[in-house]
Structures are given as C-alpha cells and as structure tokens.
DRENDO-1510 file (C-alpha; in Angstrom, 1 decimal, always signed):
<recs>
REC; n; res; u; v; w
REC; 1; MET; -20.5; -8.9; -5.6 .
REC; 2; SER; -17.1; -8.1; -4.1 .
REC; 3; PHE; -13.8; -9.2; -5.6 .
REC; 4; THR; -13.5; -12.2; -3.3 .
REC; 5; GLU; -17.2; -13.2; -3.8 .
REC; 6; ILE; -16.6; -13.2; -7.6 .
REC; 7; VAL; -13.5; -15.3; -7.4 .
REC; 8; TYR; -15.1; -17.8; -5.0 .
REC; 9; GLY; -18.3; -17.9; -7.0 .
REC; 10; VAL; -16.6; -18.6; -10.3 .
REC; 11; LEU; -14.6; -21.4; -8.8 .
REC; 12; PHE; -17.3; -23.1; -6.7 .
REC; 13; GLN; -20.7; -21.6; -7.8 .
REC; 14; PRO; -20.1; -20.8; -11.5 .
REC; 15; VAL; -23.7; -21.0; -12.8 .
REC; 16; ASN; -25.1; -18.5; -10.3 .
REC; 17; THR; -22.0; -16.3; -10.6 .
REC; 18; PHE; -22.1; -16.2; -14.4 .
REC; 19; ARG; -25.8; -15.3; -14.2 .
REC; 20; TYR; -24.9; -12.4; -12.0 .
REC; 21; LEU; -21.9; -11.3; -14.1 .
REC; 22; LYS; -23.8; -11.4; -17.4 .
REC; 23; GLU; -26.1; -8.7; -16.0 .
REC; 24; ALA; -23.7; -6.7; -13.9 .
REC; 25; ARG; -20.9; -6.9; -16.5 .
REC; 26; PRO; -18.0; -5.5; -14.4 .
REC; 27; LEU; -15.6; -5.4; -17.3 .
REC; 28; GLY; -12.8; -3.5; -15.6 .
REC; 29; LEU; -12.7; -5.8; -12.5 .
REC; 30; SER; -12.9; -8.9; -14.7 .
REC; 31; LEU; -10.0; -7.8; -16.9 .
REC; 32; LEU; -8.0; -6.9; -13.8 .
REC; 33; ILE; -8.5; -10.3; -12.4 .
REC; 34; TRP; -7.8; -11.9; -15.7 .
REC; 35; ALA; -4.5; -9.9; -16.1 .
REC; 36; ALA; -3.5; -11.0; -12.6 .
REC; 37; VAL; -4.1; -14.6; -13.5 .
REC; 38; ILE; -2.0; -14.3; -16.7 .
REC; 39; ILE; +0.8; -12.5; -15.0 .
REC; 40; LEU; +0.9; -15.1; -12.2 .
REC; 41; SER; +0.7; -17.9; -14.7 .
REC; 42; VAL; +3.6; -16.5; -16.7 .
REC; 43; VAL; +5.8; -15.9; -13.7 .
REC; 44; ILE; +5.0; -19.4; -12.2 .
REC; 45; GLY; +5.4; -21.0; -15.6 .
REC; 46; GLN; +8.9; -19.5; -16.1 .
REC; 47; GLY; +9.9; -20.7; -12.6 .
REC; 48; GLU; +8.7; -24.2; -13.3 .
REC; 49; ALA; +10.4; -24.3; -16.7 .
REC; 50; TYR; +13.7; -23.3; -15.0 .
REC; 51; VAL; +13.2; -25.9; -12.3 .
REC; 52; ASN; +12.5; -28.6; -14.9 .
REC; 53; ASN; +15.6; -27.5; -16.9 .
REC; 54; GLU; +13.3; -26.8; -19.9 .
REC; 55; ILE; +15.0; -23.4; -20.6 .
REC; 56; LYS; +18.5; -24.9; -20.6 .
REC; 57; SER; +17.4; -27.9; -22.8 .
REC; 58; LEU; +16.1; -25.4; -25.4 .
REC; 59; GLY; +19.4; -23.6; -25.4 .
REC; 60; LEU; +17.7; -20.2; -24.7 .
REC; 61; PRO; +19.1; -17.5; -22.4 .
REC; 62; LEU; +16.8; -16.9; -19.4 .
REC; 63; GLN; +16.0; -13.4; -20.6 .
REC; 64; VAL; +14.8; -14.6; -24.0 .
REC; 65; ALA; +12.7; -17.4; -22.5 .
REC; 66; GLY; +11.2; -14.8; -20.2 .
REC; 67; MET; +10.3; -12.5; -23.1 .
REC; 68; LEU; +8.7; -15.4; -24.9 .
REC; 69; ASN; +6.5; -16.1; -21.9 .
REC; 70; TRP; +5.4; -12.5; -21.9 .
REC; 71; VAL; +4.7; -12.6; -25.6 .
REC; 72; VAL; +2.5; -15.7; -25.0 .
REC; 73; GLY; +0.7; -13.7; -22.2 .
REC; 74; LEU; +0.0; -10.8; -24.6 .
REC; 75; PHE; -1.2; -13.2; -27.3 .
REC; 76; SER; -3.6; -14.7; -24.7 .
REC; 77; PHE; -4.9; -11.2; -23.9 .
REC; 78; ILE; -5.6; -10.6; -27.6 .
REC; 79; MET; -7.2; -14.0; -28.1 .
REC; 80; LEU; -9.6; -13.4; -25.2 .
REC; 81; PHE; -11.2; -10.5; -27.1 .
REC; 82; VAL; -11.0; -12.4; -30.5 .
REC; 83; MET; -12.7; -15.5; -29.1 .
REC; 84; ALA; -15.3; -13.5; -27.2 .
REC; 85; GLY; -16.1; -11.7; -30.5 .
REC; 86; ILE; -16.2; -14.9; -32.5 .
REC; 87; TYR; -18.5; -16.7; -30.0 .
REC; 88; SER; -20.8; -13.6; -29.8 .
REC; 89; LEU; -21.0; -13.5; -33.6 .
REC; 90; LEU; -21.7; -17.2; -33.9 .
REC; 91; ALA; -24.4; -17.0; -31.2 .
REC; 92; ASP; -26.0; -14.1; -32.9 .
REC; 93; ILE; -26.0; -15.8; -36.3 .
REC; 94; ILE; -27.2; -19.2; -35.1 .
REC; 95; TYR; -29.4; -18.4; -32.2 .
REC; 96; GLY; -30.1; -14.7; -32.4 .
REC; 97; ARG; -28.4; -14.2; -29.0 .
REC; 98; ASN; -25.9; -11.4; -28.3 .
REC; 99; ASN; -24.3; -10.2; -25.0 .
REC; 100; ALA; -20.8; -9.4; -26.1 .
REC; 101; LYS; -19.7; -7.5; -23.0 .
REC; 102; GLY; -21.3; -10.0; -20.6 .
REC; 103; LEU; -19.6; -12.8; -22.5 .
REC; 104; LEU; -16.2; -11.1; -22.4 .
REC; 105; VAL; -16.6; -10.7; -18.6 .
REC; 106; CYS; -17.5; -14.3; -18.0 .
REC; 107; LEU; -14.8; -15.7; -20.4 .
REC; 108; ALA; -12.2; -13.6; -18.7 .
REC; 109; LEU; -13.1; -15.0; -15.3 .
REC; 110; ALA; -13.4; -18.6; -16.5 .
REC; 111; SER; -9.6; -18.7; -16.7 .
REC; 112; LEU; -9.2; -18.5; -12.9 .
REC; 113; PRO; -8.4; -22.2; -12.3 .
REC; 114; GLY; -5.4; -21.8; -14.7 .
REC; 115; VAL; -3.4; -20.1; -12.0 .
REC; 116; LEU; -4.2; -22.8; -9.5 .
REC; 117; GLY; -3.0; -25.5; -11.9 .
REC; 118; SER; +0.3; -23.5; -12.6 .
REC; 119; ALA; +0.9; -23.0; -8.9 .
REC; 120; LEU; +0.4; -26.6; -7.9 .
REC; 121; SER; +2.4; -27.8; -10.8 .
REC; 122; TYR; +5.3; -25.5; -9.8 .
REC; 123; VAL; +5.2; -26.7; -6.1 .
REC; 124; LEU; +5.2; -30.3; -7.2 .
REC; 125; ALA; +8.0; -29.7; -9.6 .
REC; 126; LEU; +10.1; -28.3; -6.7 .
REC; 127; ALA; +9.1; -31.4; -4.7 .
REC; 128; GLY; +10.3; -33.6; -7.6 .
REC; 129; ILE; +6.9; -34.9; -8.4 .
REC; 130; LYS; +6.6; -33.6; -12.0 .
REC; 131; TRP; +4.1; -36.2; -13.1 .
REC; 132; LEU; +1.6; -35.2; -10.5 .
REC; 133; GLY; +2.1; -31.6; -11.4 .
REC; 134; MET; +1.2; -32.4; -15.0 .
REC; 135; LEU; -2.0; -34.1; -13.8 .
REC; 136; PHE; -3.0; -31.0; -11.8 .
REC; 137; SER; -2.2; -28.8; -14.9 .
REC; 138; LEU; -4.4; -31.0; -17.1 .
REC; 139; ALA; -7.2; -31.0; -14.5 .
REC; 140; ALA; -7.0; -27.2; -14.3 .
REC; 141; GLY; -7.1; -27.0; -18.1 .
REC; 142; MET; -10.3; -29.2; -18.2 .
REC; 143; TRP; -11.8; -27.0; -15.4 .
REC; 144; VAL; -11.2; -23.9; -17.5 .
REC; 145; ILE; -12.9; -25.5; -20.5 .
REC; 146; VAL; -15.9; -26.5; -18.5 .
REC; 147; LEU; -16.1; -22.9; -17.0 .
REC; 148; GLN; -15.8; -21.4; -20.5 .
REC; 149; ILE; -18.7; -23.5; -21.8 .
REC; 150; LEU; -20.8; -22.6; -18.7 .
REC; 151; ALA; -19.9; -18.9; -19.4 .
REC; 152; LEU; -21.2; -19.2; -22.9 .
REC; 153; ARG; -24.3; -20.9; -21.8 .
REC; 154; GLU; -25.2; -18.4; -19.1 .
REC; 155; ALA; -24.0; -15.2; -20.7 .
REC; 156; LEU; -25.8; -15.9; -24.0 .
REC; 157; GLU; -28.7; -17.8; -22.4 .
REC; 158; LEU; -28.2; -20.9; -24.5 .
REC; 159; THR; -28.9; -24.6; -23.8 .
REC; 160; THR; -25.9; -26.8; -22.9 .
REC; 161; SER; -25.9; -28.3; -26.3 .
REC; 162; GLY; -26.0; -24.9; -27.9 .
REC; 163; ALA; -23.1; -23.7; -25.8 .
REC; 164; LEU; -21.1; -26.8; -26.8 .
REC; 165; LEU; -21.8; -26.2; -30.5 .
REC; 166; ILE; -20.7; -22.5; -30.3 .
REC; 167; TYR; -17.6; -23.4; -28.3 .
REC; 168; PHE; -16.3; -26.1; -30.6 .
REC; 169; ILE; -17.2; -24.6; -34.0 .
REC; 170; PRO; -14.0; -22.4; -34.2 .
REC; 171; PHE; -11.8; -25.4; -33.3 .
REC; 172; ILE; -13.6; -27.6; -35.9 .
REC; 173; VAL; -13.1; -24.9; -38.6 .
REC; 174; LEU; -9.4; -24.6; -37.6 .
REC; 175; PHE; -9.0; -28.4; -37.8 .
REC; 176; ILE; -10.6; -28.5; -41.3 .
REC; 177; PHE; -8.4; -25.7; -42.5 .
REC; 178; ALA; -5.2; -27.3; -41.1 .
REC; 179; LEU; -6.2; -30.6; -42.7 .
REC; 180; LEU; -6.8; -28.9; -46.1 .
REC; 181; LEU; -3.5; -27.1; -45.8 .
REC; 182; ILE; -1.6; -30.4; -45.1 .
REC; 183; VAL; -3.4; -32.1; -48.1 .
REC; 184; LEU; -2.5; -29.1; -50.4 .
REC; 185; ILE; +1.2; -29.2; -49.2 .
REC; 186; GLY; +1.2; -32.9; -49.8 .
REC; 187; ILE; -0.2; -32.5; -53.3 .
REC; 188; ALA; +2.3; -29.7; -54.1 .
REC; 189; GLY; +5.2; -31.8; -52.8 .
REC; 190; TYR; +4.0; -34.9; -54.7 .
REC; 191; SER; +3.7; -32.8; -57.9 .
REC; 192; SER; +7.2; -31.3; -57.5 .
REC; 193; PHE; +8.7; -34.8; -56.8 .
REC; 194; ASN; +7.1; -36.2; -60.0 .
REC; 195; ALA; +8.2; -33.2; -62.0 .
REC; 196; VAL; +11.8; -33.7; -60.8 .
REC; 197; GLY; +11.6; -37.4; -61.4 .
REC; 198; GLY; +10.1; -36.9; -64.8 .
</recs>
C-alpha cells in the first residue's frame, strides 16, 4: 500500500487496512505519519488556543504555552510505545496473542482522525462557532477510540469483546488506583484533623 492508500484505508476502510498493516508492519512510515499528525495537531491546537484567548486567560507567555504544547506532543509519543507495550503484554497474558510491532503500527495510524478534528475545530473557532468545533473535536476523539479498538482486534486477532477488554483494562486499573489514592488522602486528612482537634 502507498502512503495515500494507507491514510485513506485507515479512515474509511479500517478493518481491511489494519489486516494488511499487521502483516506488512511498515513501522517507519507509520511513525512518520503519526509524527506528522501530532505536529499538525500541536500547531493547530496552539493557533486555536490563541484565537479562543485561552493562552491569555491562563496568563502564560505565548512562547511558554508553545513549549507546553510540544511537551504534550512528546508525552504522546512516549505513551504510544507504552500503551502498545501494555496492550501487547495483556493480550499475551490473557489470550496468548502477541504482535507488538504490528500493534504499534496500527495504533500509530489509528490517531489519524485527531488532526481532522483539530483542523475543523480551528476553522470553526475562526468563524466564531466554537461549540460546533468542540462537537467535531469530540467526534474525532470518539473516531480515534473506535479505530484503536479495531487496531487491537485486527493486529492481535481478537474478538471485539476481547479487544474491548484489553483496551479498557489499563483505564480501569488507573481509575481504581486514583480512587484508592483519594480514599487514602481522605483518611490521612481525617486522622490529622482529629489529631489536631484532640
């Protein structure tokens, strides 16, 4: 598949495209496309934040806000590898399926709709229709999630329910840890309050 065929396929024929990508595993090309998506999203996001006066409202200089956007982009790059590793490990433990490189390729390309959401949101912000831009961003985010689940299913040859389980396990674990942390902080604060009151 060529560059344009991959981009079109991921957006409009994701199942067949991910089936091809899990075997071909064009890692360099997929990471190049992913990096382009992130760079465009960061640049567009910074422009949108400026148009919406978000940078001024935070009281940050434009240069600092720009640096923060690039830090977020770098964090996203690291998280791509981390999440691909976690998903691959979970699939290996639970289902005995492993295709780490193919999964990384598919997950990288599953982020493609993100740049469309950012671009539409920016254009609509310029037109003064921010609420519609937010809806497009939300729709693009949901599209990315659906593509990520399809990427898991096809790259690791899982059922849809199996892919959903693997996808949501890390988020469930994080939620439980956050809940426990809040409870522990609450208990510690309550104990300190009682100690001072006593």
